[in-house]
RODO-620104 format. One record per residue: x, y, z of N, C-alpha, C, O in turn; residue in three letters. Coordinates in steps of 0.1 Angstrom, whole numbers, plus 5000, padded with zeros to 4 digits. Layout:
R n_px n_py n_pz ca_px ca_py ca_pz c_px c_py c_pz o_px o_py o_pz rest
R    X    Y    Z     X     Y     Z    X    Y    Z    X    Y    Z  ala
...
This chain:
R n_px n_py n_pz ca_px ca_py ca_pz c_px c_py c_pz o_px o_py o_pz rest
R 5009 4988 5000  5000  5000  5000 5009 5012 5000 5017 5014 5009  unk
R 5007 5021 4990  5015  5033  4989 5010 5044 4998 4998 5044 5001  unk
R 5019 5052 5003  5014  5064  5011 5008 5074 5002 5014 5077 4991  unk
R 4996 5079 5006  4990  5089  4998 4988 5102 5007 4985 5101 5018  unk
R 4990 5113 5000  4988  5126  5007 4976 5133 5002 4975 5134 4989  unk
R 4967 5138 5010  4955  5145  5006 4955 5158 5014 4958 5159 5026  unk
R 4952 5169 5007  4950  5182  5014 4936 5187 5009 4933 5189 4997  unk
R 4927 5189 5019  4914  5193  5017 4907 5185 5006 4900 5190 4997  unk
R 4909 5171 5007  4902  5162  4998 4909 5160 4985 4905 5151 4977  unk
R 4919 5168 4982  4926  5166  4969 4939 5158 4971 4947 5160 4979  unk
R 4940 5148 4962  4952  5139  4963 4964 5147 4957 4963 5152 4946  unk
R 4975 5146 4964  4987  5153  4960 4996 5142 4954 5000 5132 4961  unk
R 5000 5144 4942  5009  5133  4935 5023 5138 4933 5032 5129 4932  unk
R 5026 5151 4933  5039  5155  4931 5043 5166 4941 5035 5171 4948  unk
R 5056 5168 4942  5061  5178  4951 5056 5192 4947 5054 5200 4956  unk
R 5055 5195 4935  5050  5208  4930 5035 5209 4934 5031 5220 4938  unk
R 5027 5199 4933  5013  5200  4937 5013 5202 4952 5004 5210 4956  unk
R 5022 5197 4959  5022  5199  4974 5025 5214 4977 5019 5220 4985  unk
R 5035 5219 4970  5038  5234  4972 5026 5242 4969 5023 5251 4976  unk
R 5019 5240 4957  5008  5248  4954 4997 5247 4964 4990 5257 4967  unk
R 4994 5235 4969  4984  5233  4978 4987 5240 4991 4978 5246 4997  unk
R 4999 5239 4996  5003  5246  5008 5003 5261 5006 4999 5268 5016  unk
R 5007 5266 4995  5007  5280  4992 4992 5285 4993 4990 5297 4997  unk
R 4983 5277 4988  4969  5281  4988 4962 5280 5002 4955 5288 5006  unk
R 4965 5269 5009  4958  5266  5021 4966 5270 5034 4959 5272 5044  unk
R 4979 5271 5033  4987  5275  5045 4998 5285 5040 5010 5282 5042  unk
R 4994 5296 5034  5003  5305  5028 5014 5311 5038 5025 5314 5034  unk
R 5010 5313 5050  5020  5319  5060 5028 5309 5068 5036 5313 5076  unk
R 5026 5297 5065  5034  5286  5072 5048 5286 5066 5050 5286 5054  unk
R 5058 5285 5075  5072  5284  5069 5074 5272 5061 5071 5261 5065  unk
R 5080 5273 5049  5083  5262  5041 5097 5258 5042 5100 5246 5044  unk
R 5106 5268 5043  5121  5265  5044 5127 5276 5053 5122 5287 5054  unk
R 5138 5272 5059  5147  5282  5065 5161 5280 5060 5166 5269 5061  unk
R 5167 5290 5055  5181  5289  5050 5190 5295 5061 5187 5306 5066  unk
R 5200 5287 5065  5209  5291  5075 5221 5298 5069 5228 5293 5060  unk
R 5224 5310 5074  5236  5317  5069 5245 5320 5081 5242 5316 5093  unk
R 5256 5326 5079  5266  5329  5090 5269 5317 5099 5268 5318 5111  unk
R 5272 5306 5092  5275  5294  5099 5264 5289 5108 5266 5284 5119  unk
R 5252 5291 5104  5240  5286  5111 5235 5295 5122 5226 5291 5129  unk
R 5241 5307 5123  5236  5316  5134 5225 5325 5130 5219 5331 5138  unk
R 5222 5326 5117  5211  5334  5112 5202 5326 5103 5207 5319 5094  unk
R 5189 5328 5105  5180  5321  5096 5173 5331 5087 5169 5342 5091  unk
R 5171 5327 5075  5162  5334  5065 5150 5325 5062 5152 5315 5055  unk
R 5139 5329 5067  5127  5320  5065 5120 5324 5052 5121 5335 5047  unk
R 5113 5314 5047  5104  5316  5035 5091 5308 5037 5092 5296 5040  unk
R 5080 5315 5035  5067  5308  5036 5064 5301 5023 5070 5303 5013  unk
R 5053 5293 5024  5049  5286  5012 5044 5296 5001 5047 5294 4989  unk
R 5037 5306 5005  5033  5316  4996 5045 5324 4989 5045 5326 4977  unk
R 5055 5327 4997  5067  5334  4992 5074 5324 4982 5079 5329 4972  unk
R 5076 5312 4986  5083  5302  4977 5075 5300 4964 5081 5300 4953  unk
R 5062 5299 4965  5054  5298  4953 5055 5310 4944 5057 5309 4932  unk
R 5055 5322 4950  5056  5334  4943 5070 5336 4936 5071 5341 4925  unk
R 5080 5333 4943  5094  5334  4938 5096 5324 4926 5102 5327 4916  unk
R 5090 5312 4928  5091  5302  4917 5084 5307 4905 5090 5305 4894  unk
R 5073 5312 4906  5065  5318  4895 5072 5330 4888 5072 5331 4876  unk
R 5079 5338 4897  5086  5350  4891 5098 5345 4883 5101 5351 4873  unk
R 5105 5335 4888  5116  5329  4880 5111 5324 4867 5118 5327 4856  unk
R 5100 5317 4867  5094  5312  4855 5090 5323 4845 5092 5322 4833  unk
R 5085 5334 4850  5081  5345  4841 5093 5351 4834 5092 5355 4823  unk
R 5104 5353 4842  5116  5359  4836 5121 5350 4825 5125 5355 4814  unk
R 5121 5337 4827  5126  5328  4817 5117 5328 4805 5122 5327 4793  unk
R 5104 5328 4807  5095  5329  4795 5097 5342 4788 5096 5342 4775  unk
R 5099 5353 4795  5101  5366  4788 5113 5366 4779 5114 5372 4769  unk
R 5123 5358 4783  5136  5357  4775 5135 5347 4764 5144 5344 4757  unk
R 5123 5341 4763  5121  5331  4752 5127 5318 4754 5130 5311 4745  unk
R 5129 5314 4767  5136  5301  4770 5126 5290 4772 5130 5279 4775  unk
R 5113 5292 4770  5104  5281  4772 5106 5270 4762 5107 5273 4750  unk
R 5108 5258 4767  5111  5247  4758 5126 5245 4754 5130 5236 4747  unk
R 5134 5255 4758  5148  5254  4755 5156 5248 4766 5152 5248 4777  unk
R 5168 5243 4763  5177  5238  4773 5185 5250 4780 5189 5259 4773  unk
R 5186 5249 4793  5193  5259  4800 5198 5254 4813 5192 5244 4819  unk
R 5209 5259 4818  5215  5256  4831 5214 5268 4839 5220 5279 4836  unk
R 5207 5268 4850  5205  5280  4859 5214 5278 4871 5213 5269 4879  unk
R 5224 5288 4872  5234  5287  4883 5229 5296 4895 5226 5308 4893  unk
R 5229 5291 4907  5225  5298  4918 5235 5296 4929 5241 5285 4931  unk
R 5238 5306 4938  5245  5304  4950 5235 5297 4959 5223 5297 4958  unk
R 5241 5290 4969  5232  5283  4979 5222 5292 4985 5226 5303 4989  unk
R 5210 5289 4985  5199  5297  4991 5186 5294 4987 5183 5284 4980  unk
R 5176 5302 4991  5162  5299  4988 5159 5301 4973 5149 5295 4969  unk
R 5166 5309 4966  5163  5311  4952 5166 5297 4944 5158 5294 4935  unk
R 5176 5290 4948  5178  5277  4942 5166 5267 4944 5162 5261 4935  unk
R 5160 5267 4956  5149  5259  4959 5137 5264 4950 5130 5255 4945  unk
R 5135 5277 4949  5124  5282  4941 5126 5278 4926 5116 5275 4920  unk
R 5138 5279 4921  5141  5275  4907 5137 5260 4905 5132 5256 4895  unk
R 5141 5252 4915  5138  5238  4914 5123 5235 4913 5118 5228 4905  unk
R 5115 5242 4921  5101  5241  4921 5095 5246 4907 5086 5239 4902  unk
R 5100 5257 4902  5094  5262  4890 5097 5252 4878 5089 5249 4870  unk
R 5109 5247 4878  5113  5238  4868 5105 5225 4869 5102 5219 4858  unk
R 5102 5221 4881  5093  5209  4882 5079 5212 4878 5072 5204 4872  unk
R 5075 5224 4880  5061  5228  4876 5059 5228 4861 5049 5223 4856  unk
R 5069 5233 4854  5067  5235  4839 5073 5223 4832 5072 5222 4819  unk
R 5079 5214 4839  5086  5203  4832 5096 5207 4822 5096 5202 4811  unk
R 5103 5217 4825  5113  5224  4816 5125 5215 4814 5128 5206 4822  unk
R 5132 5217 4803  5145  5210  4801 5157 5219 4807 5168 5216 4804  unk
R 5153 5228 4816  5164  5236  4823 5167 5228 4836 5159 5220 4841  unk
R 5179 5230 4841  5183  5224  4853 5189 5234 4862 5197 5242 4858  unk
R 5185 5235 4875  5192  5243  4885 5204 5237 4889 5205 5225 4891  unk
R 5215 5245 4892  5227  5239  4897 5233 5249 4907 5231 5261 4906  unk
R 5240 5244 4916  5247  5253  4926 5259 5259 4920 5267 5251 4914  unk
R 5261 5272 4922  5273  5278  4917 5285 5275 4926 5282 5274 4938  unk
R 5297 5274 4921  5308  5271  4930 5315 5284 4933 5325 5284 4940  unk
R 5310 5295 4928  5316  5308  4931 5315 5311 4946 5304 5309 4952  unk
R 5325 5317 4952  5325  5321  4966 5324 5336 4967 5332 5343 4960  unk
R 5315 5340 4975  5314  5355  4977 5324 5360 4987 5325 5372 4990  unk
Protein backbone atom coordinates (compact mmCIF):
# COMPACT_ATOMS: atom_id res chain seq x y z
CA UNK A 1 0.00 0.00 0.00
CA UNK A 2 1.49 3.31 -1.09
CA UNK A 3 1.44 6.37 1.11
CA UNK A 4 -1.03 8.93 -0.20
CA UNK A 5 -1.20 12.57 0.73
CA UNK A 6 -4.46 14.51 0.65
CA UNK A 7 -5.02 18.20 1.35
CA UNK A 8 -8.63 19.33 1.65
CA UNK A 9 -9.78 16.20 -0.17
CA UNK A 10 -7.39 16.63 -3.11
CA UNK A 11 -4.82 13.92 -3.73
CA UNK A 12 -1.28 15.28 -3.99
CA UNK A 13 0.86 13.35 -6.48
CA UNK A 14 3.95 15.55 -6.92
CA UNK A 15 6.14 17.83 -4.87
CA UNK A 16 5.00 20.75 -7.02
CA UNK A 17 1.34 19.98 -6.31
CA UNK A 18 2.19 19.91 -2.61
CA UNK A 19 3.81 23.36 -2.83
CA UNK A 20 0.80 24.79 -4.65
CA UNK A 21 -1.64 23.26 -2.16
CA UNK A 22 0.34 24.56 0.82
CA UNK A 23 0.66 28.02 -0.76
CA UNK A 24 -3.10 28.09 -1.22
CA UNK A 25 -4.16 26.56 2.11
CA UNK A 26 -1.31 27.53 4.46
CA UNK A 27 0.34 30.54 2.82
CA UNK A 28 1.98 31.94 5.96
CA UNK A 29 3.40 28.64 7.19
CA UNK A 30 7.21 28.42 6.95
CA UNK A 31 8.29 26.20 4.06
CA UNK A 32 12.07 26.50 4.41
CA UNK A 33 14.68 28.22 6.53
CA UNK A 34 18.07 28.93 5.01
CA UNK A 35 20.90 29.14 7.52
CA UNK A 36 23.60 31.74 6.94
CA UNK A 37 26.56 32.94 8.96
CA UNK A 38 27.52 29.38 9.94
CA UNK A 39 24.02 28.59 11.10
CA UNK A 40 23.64 31.58 13.39
CA UNK A 41 21.12 33.43 11.25
CA UNK A 42 17.95 32.08 9.63
CA UNK A 43 16.24 33.41 6.52
CA UNK A 44 12.68 32.03 6.51
CA UNK A 45 10.43 31.61 3.50
CA UNK A 46 6.71 30.83 3.63
CA UNK A 47 4.88 28.60 1.18
CA UNK A 48 3.30 31.65 -0.44
CA UNK A 49 6.68 33.36 -0.82
CA UNK A 50 8.26 30.22 -2.27
CA UNK A 51 5.41 29.76 -4.75
CA UNK A 52 5.59 33.45 -5.74
CA UNK A 53 9.37 33.37 -6.22
CA UNK A 54 9.14 30.16 -8.26
CA UNK A 55 6.54 31.76 -10.53
CA UNK A 56 8.58 34.96 -10.91
CA UNK A 57 11.64 32.93 -11.99
CA UNK A 58 9.42 31.22 -14.53
CA UNK A 59 8.07 34.47 -15.91
CA UNK A 60 11.59 35.87 -16.40
CA UNK A 61 12.64 32.75 -18.31
CA UNK A 62 9.51 32.88 -20.45
CA UNK A 63 10.07 36.58 -21.21
CA UNK A 64 13.55 35.69 -22.45
CA UNK A 65 12.06 33.12 -24.81
CA UNK A 66 13.56 30.12 -23.03
CA UNK A 67 10.36 28.11 -22.83
CA UNK A 68 11.13 24.66 -24.21
CA UNK A 69 14.85 25.45 -24.53
CA UNK A 70 17.69 23.81 -22.68
CA UNK A 71 19.34 25.92 -20.02
CA UNK A 72 21.46 25.58 -16.91
CA UNK A 73 20.51 27.97 -14.10
CA UNK A 74 23.36 28.70 -11.68
CA UNK A 75 22.53 29.81 -8.16
CA UNK A 76 24.47 30.42 -5.00
CA UNK A 77 23.20 28.26 -2.13
CA UNK A 78 19.95 29.73 -0.87
CA UNK A 79 16.21 29.94 -1.20
CA UNK A 80 16.35 31.06 -4.85
CA UNK A 81 17.81 27.66 -5.77
CA UNK A 82 14.86 25.91 -4.11
CA UNK A 83 12.39 28.20 -5.89
CA UNK A 84 14.06 27.48 -9.26
CA UNK A 85 13.79 23.76 -8.60
CA UNK A 86 10.06 24.08 -7.93
CA UNK A 87 9.43 26.20 -11.02
CA UNK A 88 11.31 23.76 -13.23
CA UNK A 89 9.32 20.90 -11.77
CA UNK A 90 6.10 22.82 -12.37
CA UNK A 91 6.72 23.48 -16.05
CA UNK A 92 8.61 20.26 -16.75
CA UNK A 93 11.29 22.36 -18.40
CA UNK A 94 14.51 21.05 -19.89
CA UNK A 95 16.35 23.56 -17.71
CA UNK A 96 18.31 22.40 -14.69
CA UNK A 97 19.16 24.34 -11.54
CA UNK A 98 22.73 23.94 -10.30
CA UNK A 99 24.66 25.32 -7.38
CA UNK A 100 27.32 27.83 -8.31
CA UNK A 101 30.81 27.12 -7.04
CA UNK A 102 31.60 30.83 -6.88
CA UNK A 103 32.52 32.07 -3.42
CA UNK A 104 31.41 35.49 -2.29
